[in-house]
C-alpha positions in Angstrom: 35.9 -80.8 13.7 34.6 -80.6 10.2 31.2 -80.1 11.5 32.5 -77.3 13.4 34.3 -76.0 10.4 31.2 -76.4 8.3 29.2 -74.7 10.9 31.7 -71.9 10.9 31.8 -71.8 7.1 28.0 -71.7 6.6 27.3 -68.2 7.8 30.2 -66.8 5.7 28.5 -68.3 2.5 25.1 -67.0 3.5 26.7 -63.5 3.9 28.0 -63.7 0.4 24.6 -64.8 -0.9 23.0 -62.0 1.1 25.5 -59.6 -0.3 24.7 -60.5 -3.8 21.0 -60.4 -3.1 21.5 -57.0 -1.5 23.2 -55.7 -4.6 20.3 -56.9 -6.8 17.8 -55.4 -4.4 19.7 -52.1 -4.4 19.7 -52.0 -8.1 16.0 -52.7 -8.1 15.4 -50.0 -5.5 17.4 -47.5 -7.6 15.3 -48.3 -10.6 12.1 -48.0 -8.7 13.2 -44.7 -7.2 14.0 -43.4 -10.7 10.6 -44.4 -11.9 8.9 -42.9 -8.9 10.8 -39.6 -9.3 9.8 -39.5 -13.0 6.2 -40.1 -12.0 6.3 -37.4 -9.3 7.7 -34.9 -11.8 4.9 -35.6 -14.2 2.4 -35.3 -11.4 3.9 -32.0 -10.3 3.8 -30.6 -13.8 0.2 -31.6 -14.0 -0.6 -30.2 -10.6 0.9 -26.9 -11.4 -1.3 -26.6 -14.4 -4.3 -27.6 -12.3 -3.5 -25.0 -9.6 -3.1 -22.3 -12.2 -6.5 -23.3 -13.6 -8.1 -23.2 -10.1 -6.5 -19.8 -9.4 -7.8 -18.5 -12.7 -11.2 -19.9 -12.0 -11.2 -18.4 -8.6 -10.2 -15.0 -10.0 -12.9 -15.2 -12.6 -15.4 -16.2 -10.0 -14.5 -13.2 -7.8 -14.8 -10.9 -10.8 -18.2 -12.3 -11.7 -19.4 -12.4 -8.1 -19.5 -16.2 -8.0 -17.1 -16.6 -5.1 -18.3 -18.3 -2.0 -20.0 -15.7 0.3 -18.4 -16.9 3.5 -14.9 -16.5 2.1 -15.7 -13.0 0.8 -17.1 -12.1 4.2 -14.1 -13.4 6.0 -11.9 -11.4 3.6 -13.9 -8.2 4.4 -13.8 -8.9 8.1 -10.1 -9.2 8.0 -9.8 -5.9 6.2 -12.0 -4.2 8.8 -9.9 -5.7 11.6 -6.7 -4.4 10.0 -8.2 -1.0 9.6 -9.5 -0.9 13.2 -6.1 -2.0 14.6 -4.8 1.5 14.3 -2.6 3.5 11.9 0.5 1.6 12.8 2.1 4.7 14.5 4.7 3.9 17.1 6.8 6.3 19.1 10.5 6.3 18.0 12.5 4.7 20.8 15.7 6.1 19.3 14.6 9.8 19.4 16.4 12.1 21.7 14.5 12.9 24.9 12.5 16.1 25.0 10.4 17.9 27.6 7.4 20.2 27.3 4.9 21.9 29.6 1.2 22.1 29.0 -0.4 25.3 30.4 -4.1 25.2 31.3 -6.4 27.3 33.3 -6.6 27.2 37.1 -6.6 23.9 38.9 -10.0 22.2 39.2 -11.6 23.3 35.9 -12.1 21.1 32.9 -9.3 22.7 30.9 -6.9 21.9 33.7 -8.0 18.3 34.0 -7.9 17.7 30.3 -4.4 19.2 30.2 -3.3 16.8 33.0 -4.9 14.0 31.0 -2.9 14.9 27.9 0.3 15.1 29.9 -0.4 11.6 31.3 -1.1 10.2 27.8 2.1 11.7 26.4 4.1 10.2 29.2 2.4 6.9 28.8 2.7 6.5 25.0 5.7 8.4 23.9 9.1 6.8 24.3 11.0 10.1 24.2 8.6 13.0 25.0 7.8 14.0 28.6 5.1 16.4 29.6 4.1 18.3 32.7 0.7 20.1 33.2 1.0 23.6 34.6 -1.6 26.0 36.0 -2.1 29.4 34.2 -4.1 32.5 35.2 -5.6 32.5 31.7 -5.2 31.9 28.0 -3.9 35.4 27.2 -1.4 35.3 30.0 -0.1 32.0 28.7 0.2 33.4 25.2 2.1 36.5 26.5 4.5 34.3 28.3 5.2 32.1 25.3 5.7 35.1 23.0 8.1 36.8 25.4 10.4 33.9 26.2 12.6 32.0 23.7 12.7 28.8 25.9 8.9 28.7 26.2 8.5 29.1 22.4 10.1 25.6 22.0 8.8 23.9 25.1 5.3 25.1 25.9 1.9 24.0 24.5 -1.2 25.7 26.1 -4.8 26.8 26.0 -4.6 30.2 24.2 -6.9 32.4 22.2 -4.9 33.3 19.0 -7.2 36.1 17.9 -6.5 38.1 21.0 -2.8 38.2 20.1 -3.6 39.0 16.5 -5.7 42.0 17.5 -3.1 43.2 20.0 -5.7 43.3 22.7 -4.6 43.9 26.3 -2.3 42.4 27.7 -0.6 42.3 24.2 1.1 45.6 23.3 0.8 45.1 19.6 -0.6 42.6 17.1 1.3 39.3 16.9 0.9 36.5 14.4 3.4 33.9 15.9 1.0 31.5 17.6 -0.1 28.3 15.8 -3.2 26.3 16.5 -2.5 22.6 16.9 -5.5 20.6 18.4 -9.1 21.4 19.1 -10.2 19.7 22.4 -13.3 21.5 23.7 -16.4 23.6 23.1 -17.4 26.3 25.7 -20.3 28.6 26.0 -21.3 32.0 27.2 -24.9 32.8 28.1 -26.6 34.9 30.8 -27.8 33.2 34.0 -30.3 34.6 36.5 -32.2 33.6 39.6 -35.1 35.9 38.7 -37.8 34.1 36.8 -39.2 37.5 35.6 -36.0 38.1 33.5 -36.7 36.2 30.3 -35.0 38.3 27.6 -32.0 40.6 27.1 -34.4 43.6 27.2 -35.3 42.6 30.7 -31.7 43.3 31.7 -32.0 47.0 30.8 -31.0 49.0 34.0 -30.1 45.7 35.8 -26.7 44.9 37.3 -24.9 42.3 35.1 -21.6 40.6 36.0 -19.2 40.1 33.2 -15.7 38.5 33.5 -12.6 40.4 34.5 -10.8 42.5 31.9 -9.2 41.9 29.5 -11.5 39.4 27.9 -12.9 40.0 24.4 -15.5 37.1 24.3 -16.7 37.6 27.9 -16.5 41.4 28.2 -16.2 43.3 24.9 -18.5 41.2 22.8 -21.5 41.1 25.2 -21.0 44.8 25.9 -21.1 45.6 22.2 -24.2 43.3 21.8 -26.1 45.3 24.4 -25.0 48.5 22.7 -26.3 47.2 19.3 -29.7 46.4 20.9 -29.9 49.7 22.8 -29.8 48.1 26.2 -27.9 49.7 29.1 -27.2 47.4 32.0 -24.9 48.3 34.9 -21.7 46.2 34.7 -19.6 44.5 37.3 -16.3 42.8 36.3 -15.7 39.7 38.4 -14.0 36.4 38.2 -16.2 33.5 37.5 -16.2 32.3 41.1 -16.9 35.8 42.4 -19.7 36.3 40.0 -21.4 33.1 41.1 -21.1 34.3 44.7 -22.5 37.7 43.8 -25.5 36.1 42.1 -26.2 33.8 45.1 -26.0 36.8 47.5 -28.3 39.0 45.3 -25.7 41.6 44.5 -26.1 41.2 40.8 -29.2 40.4 38.7 -27.5 38.2 36.1 -24.1 36.8 35.3 -22.4 35.7 32.1 -22.4 32.0 32.7 -20.3 29.4 31.1 -20.7 25.7 30.2 -18.8 23.1 28.3 -20.0 20.4 25.8 -20.0 16.9 27.2 -20.2 14.9 24.0 -18.8 15.1 20.5 -22.1 16.3 19.0 -22.5 19.1 21.6 -26.0 17.9 22.4 -25.1 17.5 26.1 -23.6 20.3 28.3 -22.4 20.8 31.8 -22.1 24.0 33.8 -18.9 25.2 35.4 -17.9 23.8 38.7 -18.0 27.2 40.4 -21.8 27.3 39.9 -22.4 24.0 41.7 -23.7 25.6 44.9 -25.8 28.1 42.9 -27.5 25.2 41.1 -27.9 23.2 44.2 -29.7 25.9 46.2 -31.7 27.8 43.5 -33.9 27.5 40.5 -31.9 29.0 37.6 -33.0 30.6 34.4 -31.1 31.3 31.1 -31.4 34.4 29.0 -30.7 33.6 25.4 -28.4 35.9 23.4 -29.5 37.7 20.3 -28.0 36.0 17.3 -28.2 39.0 14.9 -26.8 41.5 17.5 -24.1 39.0 18.5 -22.8 38.7 15.0 -22.9 42.5 14.5 -20.9 42.8 17.8 -18.3 40.3 16.7 -18.0 41.9 13.2 -17.6 45.4 14.8 -14.8 44.1 17.0 -13.3 42.0 14.2 -13.2 39.1 16.7 -15.1 36.2 15.0 -14.3 33.2 17.0 -15.8 29.9 15.9 -18.4 28.4 15.8 -19.9 31.6 17.1 -23.6 31.1 17.8 -25.6 27.9 18.6 -29.2 27.5 19.5 -29.8 24.4 21.6 -33.0 22.5 21.9 -35.0 22.4 25.2 -33.1 20.3 27.8 -29.8 20.1 25.9 -28.0 22.9 27.7 -29.6 22.1 31.0 -31.9 19.1 31.5 -34.1 21.2 34.0 -34.5 24.1 31.6 -37.3 23.4 29.1 -36.8 26.3 26.6 -34.4 26.8 23.7 -31.2 28.5 24.6 -29.1 30.6 22.2 -25.5 30.7 23.4 -22.2 32.1 22.2 -19.9 29.1 21.6 -16.2 29.0 21.1 -13.8 26.1 20.4 -11.0 25.5 22.9 -7.6 24.9 21.2 -4.1 24.0 22.3 -1.6 26.4 20.7 2.1 26.4 20.2 4.6 29.0 19.0 5.6 28.9 15.3 9.1 27.8 16.5 7.8 24.8 18.4 9.7 21.7 17.0 7.8 20.0 14.2 8.7 16.5 15.3 7.2 17.2 18.8 4.1 18.5 17.1 3.8 15.3 15.1 4.2 13.2 18.3 1.5 15.2 20.0 -0.9 14.9 17.1 -0.4 11.1 16.8 -0.8 10.5 20.6 -4.0 12.5 20.6 -5.3 10.8 17.5 -4.6 7.3 18.7 -5.8 7.7 22.3 -8.3 10.6 22.4 -11.0 8.2 23.7 -9.1 8.0 27.0 -9.8 11.7 27.9 -13.3 10.7 29.1 -11.7 8.6 31.8 -10.4 11.8 33.4 -13.5 14.0 33.1 -16.9 13.8 31.4 -16.0 16.7 29.2 -13.4 14.4 27.7 -16.1 12.7 25.7 -16.0 15.7 23.3 -12.4 14.7 22.5 -12.6 12.7 19.3 -10.6 12.3 16.1 -13.1 14.3 14.1 -13.2 17.2 16.6 -9.4 17.6 16.5 -9.8 19.9 13.5 -12.5 22.2 15.1 -10.4 25.1 16.1 -11.1 28.7 17.0 -8.8 30.4 14.5 -8.2 28.2 11.5 -6.1 30.9 9.8 -3.5 30.2 12.4 -3.4 26.4 12.0 0.1 24.9 12.3 1.5 23.6 9.0 2.3 20.3 10.7 -1.3 20.0 11.9 -2.8 21.0 8.5 -0.8 18.2 6.8 -1.7 15.7 9.5 -5.4 16.4 9.2 -5.3 16.2 5.4 -3.6 12.8 5.6 -6.1 11.5 8.2 -9.2 12.9 6.4 -10.1 15.1 9.3 -12.1 18.2 8.3 -10.8 21.6 9.5 -13.5 24.3 9.9 -11.9 26.8 7.5 -13.9 30.0 6.9 -15.4 30.4 3.5 -14.0 34.0 3.4 -11.0 34.3 5.8 -10.7 37.5 7.6 -7.7 39.4 6.3 -6.9 40.5 9.8 -6.4 36.9 10.8 -4.0 35.9 8.1 -0.4 35.7 9.4 1.8 38.3 7.9 
């Protein structure tokens, strides 16, 4: 029994001993912990001083150019990557929905396709703005519609020629200064085209039948007519649509037509001809008759209709890869216009979408390669630039082709 009791009492005594040992150990552990904490504090203080020294040394090294090259390159690469990632613009998802229409020329042409492309990009990248591309019989007709209808003033962007409205040319009944140029998106040309290899100069067109465009059209009727007058040349004129003039040339009913082309790339060193001329080019050898630069400027000044850039002389093969002579053309920028009452927030949305995604225009048509950030500011009448666009281009560092001496006639009243 005692043995049993002793056996039972033994563990109880060991527990008491263990408890006392535990108390001693706990006291020792607390002491060790305190010592370790003190040591860590000292180490941290020393470490902070060491880090500061290293930071200062690194800063000094960077200032003296002693920093490690690979780290500097990595830093530069990161900066470039950040810059290339975009401006950080995002469409506002909380903005009230808004709808616009984009008026172009007739279906099938480059201006129509690029208008469709812009509508697609707007619908793709804006969270609140919706756009629909619409056909138009011409830029002046679109401008007349916008100027006459209050709803269109706030909901339509389109290809227009602001100078025609300023001058009060037909179909405008009086001068109007209410259009505003927003975005430049193309460069088009006018030059005479013939199938007669013996017609090499403008003088060779004296007494010949020449097809100009349908009236009213200052760049494609009034200016070339005035140019011939300045040169003392007297052709016979037909006024035809572009498609009809191409047919008349192919059928031999006219000796030359005022042909048009459009720049294919941002530098305007590659050009394409209008789709209506495809059959003419496929079946015939064609020849270009260069315009007279001096007479052309005199004609423009006489009509007070100085569209930009005005005159360009292209190297052999640039305007047409099969034509091995220089060609002097009349060139004008294409521009999307809005009315002065067009909402400013919508203008900003349009500018940002074009700026961020202009490289996608080339996916719709080759002429879309001209659409770049730098070319946004190349507009036909810079005196009519929208205040919103002017501020946007200044902030983005995009150059606008302002005239050195603005024409007083073009300055909005």
